[in-house]
N, C-alpha and C positions, 0 to 999 in steps of 0.2 A: 504493499499499500504506499502510495506517495506521501510525502510530508504534507502535514495540514498547516500551511503557513498562518492561517487566520488563528488557529488555536495557539500556536506558538506565540504569535506577536500578543495576544491577549494575555497569555501567561506572564509574559516579559513586562506587562504594564503598559503595553502600547496600544494604539487605536487601529480600529479595522473599519473598513468602509465597502459597503455593497449595495445591492438592490433585491427587490422581490419580484417574482413572476407568477402571474395567476392565468395567463390568457394566451400568451405567443408560445407554443410549444414547437417552434420551428428550429431547424438544423443550425441556423445561425445565431440564434438568442445567445449562447454562451460566448461566442466569439465577440459578438456586438458588446456584451458586457464587459468583456475582456479589454478590448480596443478602449472602451470609455473610461477604464481605470477601476473598475468593480474588483474587489479582491475576493469577494463571494457572491453568489447568487443563492437567495432561499426560494425553493419552490414550494407553491402552497397546494395541499391536497385537502385541507379542511373545507375550503370554501369554493374551490375552482371546479371541483366535480372530476378531476383527474384521477385516474386509477394507475395501477402499477406498471401497465404496459406504456402509459405516457412517461412516467418517470424513468423508466427503464431507458428509453431513447433518450431523453433528456440529459440523464448521467452520461450516456455515451458520448454525447455532443462535447463534453467538457474535456475529455481525454485529449483534445487538441489544444487545449489552453491550460494556463496555470491558475484560473480562477477556481475556488473551492465551491463544489456544489453541496448546498444543504436542502432539507426537505422538512416542511411541516406537515405532520401526519394528523389526522383528524381526532384522534382521542389517545388517551394513554392504555394501549393495548399491545401486547407483543406481537400479535399478529400483523399490526400495522407497521411496527418499527422494524423488525428483523428483515422483511423483504426489501425496503428501501436500501438498507445498508447493504444487502447482498448484490443489489443491482448498482450500486457505486457511489452512493450519497456518502459524503465525509463527515456528515453531522445530521443530527435529527433534532427537531423542535417539537415538544409536547405542549398543546395547549391546556388552559385551565387546570394548573397545578396548585393544589389547595394547601397540602400537606407534606410534612418531611417523609412520611411513610410512602405517599405518592411518588415523591422524588426518588426514593430508594429503589421503587420498584421500576422507574423510568431508567435508572442507571443499569440495573440487572437485565434490562431488555437489550441494552447496548453493547454490554461487555461479555467476554467469554468467560467460563469458569476458570478459577474460582469466585473471580470479581463479580460475575453475573451469571446469566443462564442463556445467553445467546447460542443458537445452534451453530454447530461447526460444518462448514462446507467450503471448499477451496477449489482453486484453479477456476474460479467464476469471474464476473464482472468487478467484483469488489478488489480482487488481487490481481487484476488484469489478466486473468486466464493464465498465470505462470505457476509452473510446478515450483516446489520449493519445501522448506523445512515449515509445516503448518503449525508447530507449537511457536516457532518464532513469529509467524504472521498473526498468530492470536496475540501475542505481546504487542506487536506493532499497531493493530487494529485498536486495541485498548488504549494505546497511547495517543493515536492519531484522531480517533473519532470524536467530535465535538457533541456534547449533550447539553441541550438547552431546554430550560423550563420556562414557560410564559406564567408571569404574574398578572393576573387579570380578573382578580376577585377579592372583595374583602377578606375573604378566608386565607387566600394566598399572601395577601398584605400582612394579615395577623401573624402568619406562620413564617414570614419571610426569612428571618434570621435562621431558624431551624432548617429551612429548605435550603439555604445558601451554604449552610455547613455540611450538606450531604456529599460524601466522597463520591467523586467521579463526575460530579455535576460541574459544568464548566461555565455556563452562562445565565444569567437571568434576563429574561427578555419582557419587557412591558407590552401588553396587549391593550393599547390605549383606549379603543372603543369600548371593550368590555369591562376594564378597569374602571373608567368613569361612570359607566352605566351602573356598575356594581355599588358604587359610591354615592348614587343618586345624583349625580351632575353629568348626565351623558353629553359626552363630545365638548364638555367645557374644559379644554385643555390648559386654559390660563387660570383657572379656579384654585384657590389657595389650598383646598382640601386636596386635589389632584396634585399639585406641586409638592405638597408635603408627602404624599404617597410616594412620589418618584424619589425624593430625597431619601426615605426610609428604604427603599430598594436598593439605591445606590450604595447607600451606608452598609446595609446587611452584605451586598456583594464584595465589596471591597474589604471588609473586616474578616471574610473568610477566604481572600486571595482569588476571588471570582471577578468577572467583568459583568456590568450591566448594559443591556442593548435596548435600543429605541428605532423605531422607524418612522421618522418624520415625513410628512407629507410636502413640506417645502424646506428651502434652504434656511429661512430665518428661524423656523422651528429646530432644524437640526443643529444650528449654531447654539441655541438656546440650550438643548441637551447636552451638547459638548462642554457647555459652561457649567452645567450641573453634574458633570463626572462620568457621564456616559461614555464608554470607550468603543463601543460597537454600534455603528450607525447604518441602518439598512434604509437607504434612500428610496422612498415612494415605491411604485410598482409599474410594470410594463404598461398596462392598460390606461393608468393615470397620466403617466409621462407621454404616451403617444397622445391622448386626448387633449391635454393641456398645451402641448406644443402645437399640434395642429389647429386647435381652436384659436389660439393666439395669433398664428400665422395667418389663418384665413380673416380674422378680424381686422388685422392691420391691411391686409390686402384689398378688402373691401372699403376700408376707410380711405383709401388711397386716391387722390384726385387724379384724373387722366390729364 
């Protein structure tokens, strides 16, 4: 398994930047993201409707780039986590993590024994179909796979310190829509209650040697999150970037006087 540059940067206290993909399952999407400077791409299966066959293709496209492919699965279930890792994802994100016990289960899904219970199968997509020492491959995979928990509920927020302390968990990722809704202030991202919640998550992550992630919808919000201590920034997503850029260009063209 190739080295996970994003995981290593975050472990060293550095920052990492990427984007999210919900809609464009094209052969060029990985290369487009790489050329734009994305260090990782998070592919969504929670809200996109994509299945494992789509993710398998998307992971294959990344072999031609240095960009790290990550996948958000739909729920904290082993049968959703293991397949995306086997087809080549270098990290997995689990939504709606409420407790430390749930976080420990998540880690166990992504790690081989004795650290976890991921099923062993090799010379497949995740190890680039190469023969070799499978025991060494297990250790390498456990070291390189990025395990991400989404904090997006009052329960997750209340237990965030214990969640952050979970061995094998690398990153706490804010689900801002669901978290603000759970707090009773849906989509009020400038509300003092929401900002205090973010501060709590960042503090818990840093206290346990982890990083915190946020997916801003615009550059101003991203700059604000960097100022708050978020070290992993996932800028917007394919359909919104496309729609906003196209809408802006067409509006300017329509307003141009001949």
